[in-house]
C-alpha positions as CSV (number, residue, x, y, z in Angstrom):
1,M,122.2,84.7,-47.6
2,R,124.3,87.0,-45.4
3,P,127.6,85.3,-46.2
4,L,127.0,85.7,-49.9
5,F,126.3,89.4,-49.5
6,I,129.4,89.9,-47.4
7,A,131.5,88.0,-49.9
8,L,130.1,90.0,-52.8
9,A,130.7,93.3,-51.0
10,A,134.2,92.3,-50.2
11,A,134.9,91.4,-53.8
12,A,133.5,94.7,-55.0
13,A,135.6,96.6,-52.5
14,S,138.7,94.7,-53.5
15,T,138.1,95.5,-57.1
16,L,137.6,99.2,-56.4
17,L,140.6,99.4,-54.2
18,G,142.8,97.5,-56.7
19,T,144.0,95.0,-54.1
20,S,143.8,92.0,-56.3
21,S,147.0,90.9,-58.0
22,S,148.5,87.8,-59.5
23,A,150.7,87.6,-56.5
24,A,147.7,87.1,-54.3
25,A,146.3,84.2,-56.3
26,D,144.0,81.9,-54.4
27,P,144.4,78.2,-55.3
28,Y,141.7,77.0,-52.9
29,R,138.4,76.3,-54.7
30,W,136.1,75.5,-51.8
31,C,134.9,77.2,-48.6
32,A,133.4,75.6,-45.6
33,Y,130.8,77.6,-43.6
34,Y,130.5,76.1,-40.1
35,G,127.4,75.8,-38.0
36,P,123.8,77.0,-38.5
37,D,124.7,80.7,-37.9
38,D,127.8,80.7,-40.1
39,A,130.0,80.5,-36.9
40,G,133.1,80.4,-39.0
41,V,134.4,80.2,-42.6
42,N,137.4,78.3,-43.9
43,C,138.4,78.7,-47.6
44,Y,141.4,76.4,-47.6
45,F,140.1,73.4,-49.4
46,V,141.3,72.2,-52.8
47,T,138.6,69.5,-53.3
48,L,134.9,69.4,-52.4
49,Q,135.5,66.1,-50.6
50,Q,138.0,67.8,-48.2
51,C,135.4,70.5,-47.5
52,Q,132.6,68.0,-46.9
53,A,134.8,66.1,-44.5
54,A,135.5,69.2,-42.5
55,I,131.8,70.1,-42.1
56,S,130.7,66.6,-41.5
57,G,128.5,66.5,-38.4
58,N,128.4,70.2,-37.6
59,G,125.6,71.5,-39.7
60,G,127.7,73.5,-42.1
61,F,127.9,73.6,-45.8
62,C,130.4,74.0,-48.6
63,T,130.4,76.5,-51.4
64,E,132.8,77.6,-54.2
65,N,135.4,80.2,-53.2
66,L,134.6,83.5,-54.9
67,W,138.3,84.4,-54.9
68,Y,139.4,81.1,-56.5
69,T,141.9,81.9,-59.3
70,G,143.1,78.4,-60.3
71,D,142.2,76.7,-63.5
72,A,138.5,76.1,-63.9
73,A,137.8,72.4,-64.5
74,Q,139.8,72.3,-67.7
75,P,139.3,69.1,-69.7
76,A,142.4,67.1,-70.2
77,T,143.8,67.3,-73.7
78,R,145.2,64.3,-75.3
79,R,147.4,64.2,-78.3
80,K,146.8,61.8,-81.1
81,P,149.5,59.2,-81.4
82,Q,152.0,60.0,-84.1
83,H,152.2,57.2,-86.5
84,A,155.5,56.8,-88.4
85,A,155.2,57.0,-92.1
86,H,156.0,53.7,-93.8
């Protein structure tokens, strides 16, 4: 629970101070929290599988990055094929 509180407090402070900008976009969707006492945090994972591989065997867990600014799982759009008029 402590990492979530710290992350939320940091996000609120960032908003109040106006430090967020499009130049500081964060493309990494997943964070790894290592060890039982949150010994370390790494928020440089694009996929959940990458994060899970990093924590494998050390008792950590993965969670979504609160500062992720990439596209949210957007469904792929497909165009209907254009049929030539006969």
